[in-house]
BAVO-591973 format. One record per residue (C-alpha): x, y, z. Coordinates in pm, whole numbers, padded with zeros to 5 digits, always signed. Example, Ala and Ser with C-alpha at 12.3 -4.5 7.8 and 13.67 -1.06 7.14 Angstrom:
// BAVO-591973
+01230-00450+00780+01367-00106+00714
This chain:
// BAVO-591973
-01789+01769-00890-01831+01408-00996-01991+01345-01337-02134+01003-01420-02088+00838-01759-02385+00803-01991-02525+00462-02074-02381+00486-02426-02036+00561-02285-02063+00256-02062-02178+00053-02362-01863+00133-02559-01647+00041-02259-01827-00290-02209-01789-00369-02580-01411-00311-02564-01373-00519-02247-01596-00798-02380-01371-00832-02686-01070-00866-02458-01251-01124-02246-01311-01335-02556-00940-01313-02635-00858-01451-02284-00523-01273-02244-00469-01445-01906-00398-01764-02098-00093-01599-02258+00037-01350-02001+00125-01360-01632+00045-01061-01412+00414-00958-01418+00427-00965-01801+00366-00598-01869+00226-00461-02193+00304-00097-02271+00113+00125-02513+00277+00455-02605+00094+00739-02777+00315+01043-02731+00575+01099-02459+00751+00799-02306+00653+00916-01957+00286+00885-02059+00312+00518-02161+00014+00316-02038+00105-00017-01877-00125-00320-01858-00105-00610-01614-00316-00917-01700-00464-01100-01400-00582-01459-01387-00311-01693-01521-00339-01879-01193-00715-01911-01242-00830-01722-00931-00918-01370-01044-00947-01260-01406-00888-00897-01489-00685-00625-01658-00524-00347-01455-00428-00023-01629-00142+00188-01491-00114+00529-01653+00233+00677-01703+00556+00626-01512+00379+00707-01184+00139+00423-01256+00427+00185-01326+00578+00288-00993+00252+00200-00817+00260-00142-00984+00615-00198-00862+00521-00093-00508+00244-00352-00510+00459-00634-00648+00761-00551-00429+00580-00468-00104+00713-00772+00082+01075-00695-00009+01016-00333+00097+00850-00446+00422+00530-00260+00335+00200-00394+00457-00033-00525+00184-00287-00264+00299-00042+00024+00255+00056-00093-00092-00303-00159-00202-00443+00170-00072-00156+00364-00232-00257+00248-00580-00375+00468-00867-00514+00256-01149-00819+00151-01346-00915-00215-01340-01173-00437-01504-01261-00772-01347-01446-01082-01453-01579-01178-01113-01884-01308-00929-02223-01144-00891-02182-01079-00518-01868-00873-00581-02064-00605-00768-02251-00312-00619-02619-00259-00693-02523+00030-00921-02282-00189-01120-02546-00460-01159-02798-00200-01278-02557-00075-01546-02515-00431-01673-02892-00483-01678-02954-00152-01858-02696-00248-02122-02869-00577-02182-02580-00802-02076-02656-01126-01894-02388-01311-01700-02408-01651-01536-02157-01843-01330-01824-01789-01158-01578-01532-01299-01826-01417-01564-01953-01084-01431-01768-00795-01596-01725-00482-01383-01483-00193-01333-01312-00021-01039-01107+00294-00997-00827+00294-00739-00703+00628-00600-00464+00687-00311-00652+00777+00005-00985+00633-00113-01162+00301-00131-01195+00143-00477-01501+00290-00644-01710+00295-00959-01559+00479-01257-01672+00836-01324-01729+00973-01674-01369+01078-01738-01239+00742-01619-01488+00553-01836-01367+00745-02142-01000+00688-02060-01053+00320-01983-01241+00273-02310-00952+00419-02511-00700+00208-02318-00887-00118-02377-00953-00045-02745-00581+00021-02787-00502-00301-02602-00728-00498-02837-00528-00368-03132-00195-00433-02962-00284-00793-02873-00397-00865-03228-00055-00751-03350+00115-00955-03079-00058-01270-03203-00033-01209-03576+00341-01130-03562+00407-01403-03303+00613-01159-03098+00856-01314-02849+00930-01120-02530+01161-01225-02247+00954-01077-01964+01180-01237-01702+01464-01004-01806+01270-00686-01724+01131-00641-02075+00777-00564-02190+00573-00588-02506+00567-00227-02629+00311-00104-02882+00378+00249-03016+00138+00465-03214+00299+00672-03493+00184+00958-03716-00120+01055-03508-00230+00690-03470-00230+00628-03846+00054+00379-03810+00223+00182-03533+00522-00026-03438+00561-00298-03178+00804-00543-03025+01013-00624-02722+01150-00329-02522+01305-00278-02178+01090-00139-01900+01193+00218-01810+01271+00097-01457+01218-00229-01269+01241-00122-00902+01017+00108-00702+01132+00470-00721+01107+00661-00394+01214+01016-00323+01367+01194-00026+01187+01477+00149+01409+01785+00115+01379+02076+00361+01498+02402+00205+01428+02624+00507+01778+02701+00639+01639+02859+00956+01446+02542+01038+01755+02329+00982+01955+02555+01220+01685+02519+01485+01694+02142+01448+02071+02139+01490+02044+02317+01826+01730+02151+01964+01764+01987+02310+01781+01608+02323+01558+01362+02504+01634+01004+02602+01349+00845+02407+01337+00593+02127+01027+00641+01917+00842+00432+01660+00699+00608+01356+00461+00466+01095+00184+00547+00848-00119+00320+00861-00424+00323+00630-00733+00343+00846-00907+00066+00653-01253+00208+00720-01473+00398+00478-01534+00764+00561-01836+00897+00377-01844+01274+00358-02014+01508+00112-01683+01681+00044-01547+01357-00105-01662+01220-00439-01607+00865-00318-01561+00691+00020-01232+00804+00171-00976+00580+00339-00753+00818+00538-00415+00723+00679-00292+00768+01033+00049+00916+01110+00150+00749+01436+00431+00818+01685+00483+00580+01979+00729+00536+02263+00925+00221+02178+00988+00135+02545+00638+00165+02687+00433+00126+02369+00241+00441+02462+00097+00638+02172+00255+00982+02172+00063+01128+01882-00145+01030+01584-00292+01243+01310-00545+01152+01043-00461+01266+00689-00712+01395+00438-00722+01216+00099-00484+01387-00140-00239+01488+00131+00126+01387+00102+00144+01138+00389+00524+01145+00405+00524+01525+00436+00250+01499+00701+00454+01246+00894+00756+01477+00877+00546+01763+01017+00427+01545+01307+00784+01443+01383+00901+01806+01378+00621+01897+01618+00731+01622+01856+01098+01723+01837+01032+02088+01913+00802+01997+02203+00996+01713+02367+01344+01734+02217+01530+01523+01963+01485+01152+02043+01777+00916+02085+01650+00698+01801+01370+00693+01545+01253+00353+01421+01069+00290+01094+00987-00027+00901+01034+00069+00538+01265+00259+00307+00996+00502+00189+00948+00648+00535+01319+00623+00607+01399+00839+00303+01128+01087+00402+01266+01140+00753+01638+01109+00681+01715+01481+00657+01529+01563+00979+01712+01291+01174+02050+01404+01042+01980+01769+01118+01905+01701+01485+02166+01426+01529+01917+01143+01586+01981+00787+01477+01729+00668+01217+01696+00289+01211+01494+00064+00984+01359-00243+01165+01139-00537+01070+00851-00453+01303+00734-00192+01552+00595-00371+01862+00435-00065+02020+00245+00044+01713+00165-00318+01629-00009-00364+01965-00200-00040+01913-00322-00161+01574-00439-00491+01720-00646-00297+01973-00793-00091+01688-00892-00408+01503-01051-00534+01824-01283-00235+01828-01107-00019+02085-01125+00283+01851
């Protein structure tokens, strides 16, 4: 069950963020210049991306742990990976504070500001916070997120003071970051230039361990179809009491490449592994209609997820730039057909 932060907890967060706003880190860092703060295991390092060097949108995005860093890399590399901006954005898990405009805030966010006694005027002056979670729309921080974000921003204030005082030089263009490490239970610290743990998006293959299933796939009849397969965020808020925030489910879609006819689509619940869901839909199709002649996908993430299935049934798996059949279906969706 969702628990809201108290006004005093919000106050401490706003104090930490206000200090950072006065520092104006976007005048010293680009969004790709990552700052890492380590307090324990390397895998738990917190990464910060500073927004606003170009002057459009000021903010600080917090990526927690190596999984968070991987989300950041998905977002920054989505064009090279042929991922849609929507897929990359709605796959994010991070906490972000923005200095934006009044109309960007919800009524609840404006009330918090009023209750705290802050008064903002003008463009890019309104301080507010958003939580991003895969399968959901960005939403207001809950109590646990407020507490985590407060600690992260207080740590960042300390790290940036050290960065300035020591005049640290970091070659961010070479895949390095400014790393601040707490020592001796936060009683001491060290800092300096360090390499990022990885600089390319890490994706995994879906591994089927059911030998009986693999044998069945090897002997399944074949069909003379070429199919398109993709995962598409719905892009529409689903409000349901079982969700703590508005959901943004994804659709697993299978289409006939020749006719463009939709063969099957399934909506995923938030929290589901969409690649595993897509694999299940593909298996269902194969056992009902036979192994297709070819399966087409647009990105390496889905390709890796379906590779074992395609090999097991002897189907060619091909990565292409676009999927015309599914693309036409999506245009109809945007036009209000669904």
